[in-house]
C-alpha positions as a Python dict, from the first residue, in 0.01 Angstrom:
ca = {
    (1, 'X'): (0, 0, 0),
    (2, 'X'): (312, 275, 82),
    (3, 'X'): (486, 225, -271),
    (4, 'X'): (134, 323, -449),
    (5, 'X'): (61, 550, -247),
    (6, 'X'): (425, 706, -285),
    (7, 'X'): (266, 745, -677),
    (8, 'X'): (559, 647, -852),
    (9, 'X'): (544, 781, -1198),
    (10, 'X'): (775, 512, -1407),
    (11, 'X'): (801, 117, -1397),
    (12, 'X'): (1132, -6, -1502),
    (13, 'X'): (1376, -328, -1548),
    (14, 'X'): (1706, -411, -1506),
    (15, 'X'): (1708, -740, -1710),
    (16, 'X'): (2019, -905, -1564),
    (17, 'X'): (2136, -866, -1178),
    (18, 'X'): (2244, -1145, -1065),
    (19, 'X'): (2331, -1519, -1306),
    (20, 'X'): (2212, -1821, -1288),
    (21, 'X'): (2368, -2017, -999),
    (22, 'X'): (2498, -1782, -811),
    (23, 'X'): (2469, -1888, -496),
    (24, 'X'): (2403, -1534, -290),
    (25, 'X'): (2173, -1345, -594),
    (26, 'X'): (2071, -1103, -389),
    (27, 'X'): (2405, -1006, -307),
    (28, 'X'): (2509, -961, -636),
    (29, 'X'): (2166, -801, -750),
    (30, 'X'): (2204, -514, -463),
    (31, 'X'): (2574, -442, -597),
    (32, 'X'): (2447, -428, -958),
    (33, 'X'): (2187, -226, -914),
    (34, 'X'): (2396, 38, -711),
    (35, 'X'): (2615, 26, -989),
    (36, 'X'): (2337, 124, -1275),
    (37, 'X'): (2260, 368, -1027),
    (38, 'X'): (2627, 531, -1022),
    (39, 'X'): (2677, 435, -1419),
    (40, 'X'): (2377, 704, -1466),
    (41, 'X'): (2453, 959, -1250),
    (42, 'X'): (2842, 932, -1406),
    (43, 'X'): (2667, 1042, -1724),
    (44, 'X'): (2462, 1351, -1533),
    (45, 'X'): (2118, 1172, -1496),
    (46, 'X'): (1920, 1248, -1180),
    (47, 'X'): (1783, 881, -1085),
    (48, 'X'): (1530, 1067, -850),
    (49, 'X'): (1366, 773, -612),
    (50, 'X'): (1303, 375, -655),
    (51, 'X'): (1212, 77, -488),
    (52, 'X'): (1302, -262, -615),
    (53, 'X'): (1248, -608, -583),
    (54, 'X'): (1437, -969, -743),
    (55, 'X'): (1253, -1161, -941),
    (56, 'X'): (1404, -1514, -1072),
    (57, 'X'): (1359, -1550, -1512),
    (58, 'X'): (1103, -1726, -1620),
    (59, 'X'): (1349, -1973, -1804),
    (60, 'X'): (1552, -1961, -1468),
    (61, 'X'): (1845, -1839, -1697),
    (62, 'X'): (1990, -1583, -1397),
    (63, 'X'): (1746, -1277, -1208),
    (64, 'X'): (1643, -931, -1295),
    (65, 'X'): (1506, -646, -1091),
    (66, 'X'): (1145, -474, -1089),
    (67, 'X'): (1203, -108, -1008),
    (68, 'X'): (953, 199, -943),
    (69, 'X'): (1091, 579, -972),
    (70, 'X'): (936, 874, -907),
    (71, 'X'): (1134, 1178, -1036),
    (72, 'X'): (1300, 1348, -1396),
    (73, 'X'): (1222, 1105, -1656),
    (74, 'X'): (1530, 988, -1878),
    (75, 'X'): (1611, 844, -2196),
    (76, 'X'): (1567, 460, -2227),
    (77, 'X'): (1899, 474, -2449),
    (78, 'X'): (2104, 633, -2141),
    (79, 'X'): (1944, 369, -1939),
    (80, 'X'): (2102, 69, -2190),
    (81, 'X'): (2431, 273, -2185),
    (82, 'X'): (2432, 264, -1828),
    (83, 'X'): (2345, -68, -1792),
    (84, 'X'): (2543, -256, -2042),
    (85, 'X'): (2847, -82, -1849),
    (86, 'X'): (2751, -266, -1553),
    (87, 'X'): (2708, -605, -1727),
    (88, 'X'): (2314, -584, -1612),
    (89, 'X'): (2176, -666, -1928),
    (90, 'X'): (1915, -464, -2166),
    (91, 'X'): (1673, -265, -1928),
    (92, 'X'): (1362, -141, -2000),
    (93, 'X'): (1203, 183, -1889),
    (94, 'X'): (800, 323, -1918),
    (95, 'X'): (604, 575, -1771),
    (96, 'X'): (317, 473, -1541),
    (97, 'X'): (-18, 477, -1685),
    (98, 'X'): (-182, 135, -1514),
    (99, 'X'): (-462, 251, -1196),
    (100, 'X'): (-294, 314, -878),
    (101, 'X'): (-488, -10, -766),
    (102, 'X'): (-170, -229, -986),
    (103, 'X'): (111, -49, -917),
    (104, 'X'): (248, -237, -638),
    (105, 'X'): (174, -601, -851),
    (106, 'X'): (436, -481, -1049),
    (107, 'X'): (715, -457, -843),
    (108, 'X'): (572, -716, -611),
    (109, 'X'): (470, -990, -796),
    (110, 'X'): (733, -1268, -721),
    (111, 'X'): (537, -1249, -354),
    (112, 'X'): (183, -1325, -555),
    (113, 'X'): (43, -948, -529),
    (114, 'X'): (-226, -870, -656),
    (115, 'X'): (-387, -547, -640),
    (116, 'X'): (-380, -273, -412),
    (117, 'X'): (-132, -336, -164),
    (118, 'X'): (-116, -703, -168),
    (119, 'X'): (-514, -766, -50),
    (120, 'X'): (-501, -1049, -250),
    (121, 'X'): (-270, -1368, -368),
    (122, 'X'): (-250, -1519, -677),
    (123, 'X'): (-61, -1824, -846),
    (124, 'X'): (226, -1911, -857),
    (125, 'X'): (364, -1669, -634),
    (126, 'X'): (649, -1849, -384),
    (127, 'X'): (663, -1583, -114),
    (128, 'X'): (943, -1799, 86),
    (129, 'X'): (1174, -1798, -278),
    (130, 'X'): (1114, -1434, -289),
    (131, 'X'): (1217, -1346, 78),
    (132, 'X'): (1479, -1541, -19),
    (133, 'X'): (1659, -1397, -310),
    (134, 'X'): (1568, -1017, -207),
    (135, 'X'): (1775, -1114, 150),
    (136, 'X'): (1494, -1154, 380),
    (137, 'X'): (1265, -796, 259),
    (138, 'X'): (992, -776, 62),
    (139, 'X'): (1134, -450, -124),
    (140, 'X'): (1461, -184, -111),
    (141, 'X'): (1430, 165, -177),
    (142, 'X'): (1652, 432, -204),
    (143, 'X'): (1618, 696, 128),
    (144, 'X'): (1351, 959, -1),
    (145, 'X'): (1094, 689, -200),
    (146, 'X'): (822, 712, 65),
    (147, 'X'): (694, 1030, 81),
    (148, 'X'): (329, 1203, 65),
    (149, 'X'): (213, 1440, -211),
    (150, 'X'): (599, 1560, -309),
    (151, 'X'): (701, 1551, 107),
    (152, 'X'): (973, 1228, 172),
    (153, 'X'): (789, 1084, 490),
    (154, 'X'): (854, 726, 696),
    (155, 'X'): (662, 418, 524),
    (156, 'X'): (457, 418, 864),
    (157, 'X'): (298, 747, 803),
    (158, 'X'): (256, 665, 468),
    (159, 'X'): (83, 280, 513),
    (160, 'X'): (-136, 514, 735),
    (161, 'X'): (-260, 783, 456),
    (162, 'X'): (-291, 522, 225),
    (163, 'X'): (-506, 330, 488),
    (164, 'X'): (-710, 664, 448),
    (165, 'X'): (-703, 681, 59),
    (166, 'X'): (-834, 305, 27),
    (167, 'X'): (-1150, 390, 272),
    (168, 'X'): (-1206, 761, 275),
    (169, 'X'): (-1517, 708, 398),
    (170, 'X'): (-1593, 398, 583),
    (171, 'X'): (-1616, 354, 921),
    (172, 'X'): (-1479, 3, 923),
    (173, 'X'): (-1120, -101, 853),
    (174, 'X'): (-1116, -470, 772),
    (175, 'X'): (-771, -658, 741),
    (176, 'X'): (-838, -998, 560),
    (177, 'X'): (-575, -1300, 758),
    (178, 'X'): (-563, -1620, 847),
    (179, 'X'): (-727, -1731, 1168),
    (180, 'X'): (-346, -1743, 1296),
    (181, 'X'): (-262, -1371, 1225),
    (182, 'X'): (-569, -1292, 1353),
    (183, 'X'): (-460, -1447, 1657),
    (184, 'X'): (-83, -1207, 1665),
    (185, 'X'): (-276, -887, 1569),
    (186, 'X'): (-533, -890, 1856),
    (187, 'X'): (-316, -1005, 2087),
    (188, 'X'): (-127, -739, 2297),
    (189, 'X'): (161, -751, 2100),
    (190, 'X'): (-26, -700, 1766),
    (191, 'X'): (-189, -417, 1904),
    (192, 'X'): (142, -186, 1944),
    (193, 'X'): (128, -105, 1545),
    (194, 'X'): (-234, -84, 1503),
    (195, 'X'): (-227, 222, 1761),
    (196, 'X'): (62, 374, 1584),
    (197, 'X'): (-119, 391, 1286),
    (198, 'X'): (-421, 510, 1441),
    (199, 'X'): (-202, 776, 1587),
    (200, 'X'): (-39, 860, 1278),
    (201, 'X'): (-423, 931, 1111),
    (202, 'X'): (-514, 1156, 1393),
    (203, 'X'): (-806, 1008, 1447),
    (204, 'X'): (-943, 667, 1604),
    (205, 'X'): (-914, 344, 1326),
    (206, 'X'): (-1152, 104, 1412),
    (207, 'X'): (-1072, -213, 1245),
    (208, 'X'): (-1224, -600, 1215),
    (209, 'X'): (-1048, -920, 1145),
    (210, 'X'): (-1228, -1125, 900),
    (211, 'X'): (-1057, -1428, 929),
    (212, 'X'): (-977, -1683, 652),
    (213, 'X'): (-940, -2061, 707),
    (214, 'X'): (-523, -2102, 717),
    (215, 'X'): (-545, -2318, 401),
    (216, 'X'): (-666, -2038, 160),
}
C-alpha cells in the first residue's frame, strides 16, 4: 500500500542482476543495481528515487529486477548504456499508465501480489523463494522513495495514509488474514503497530478481522 500511495511515475526492469547458479543472488543483485545507479549518475542522470525487487527469470537463466521510480525521466538509450557498462543486460523503462491498484503488483509479483497493497494472492507466487532472493525483505528502496505528495515520509506514515485512501468513507476497516494471523493481530503485541497507525492517522481507526481458513 505504501508503494502505491507514493505514486511512482515509471516502471523499469534491469534484465540481469545475477546469473543462474549464483549461490547468493541477492548480494550480487544489490551490487549490480547500485552500479547501474552509479553508471547513470556518471552520465549526468538524476535517478530520482526507486524501490526494487529481484525475481527469477521464467526460463531460469538468471535473475532480473523490477523497479518503480519517481523523479526526472531519462531515455532508454542512456539507461541501456549504463546497464551494459556494468553487465546488467538490456533494460526497459516505461511511464506508468496503469491504475494505482496495479502498481505494487508489478514490483512484488514474485510474492504473488495481486491488486492494491497485496490484498489478494495468486499462483504461482512463491513467497519463501522470493524472500530468499531478496535477502529476507519485501523490497529495497532509496531513502526518499516513500512519500506523501512531494514530501519524503516514513513508510509507516505512508501506510496509514494509504489506508485512508483505500477506505475514504468507511467506518470499518477490514484485514483479510488467516486464523493464525488474526490471533497475533488481536494479541497485545499485535495491537501495538495498529495503535501506531491510528495515532499517525490522527483519529481512531477501527479494524475488524475476518479470519480465513489457514489453508486458503
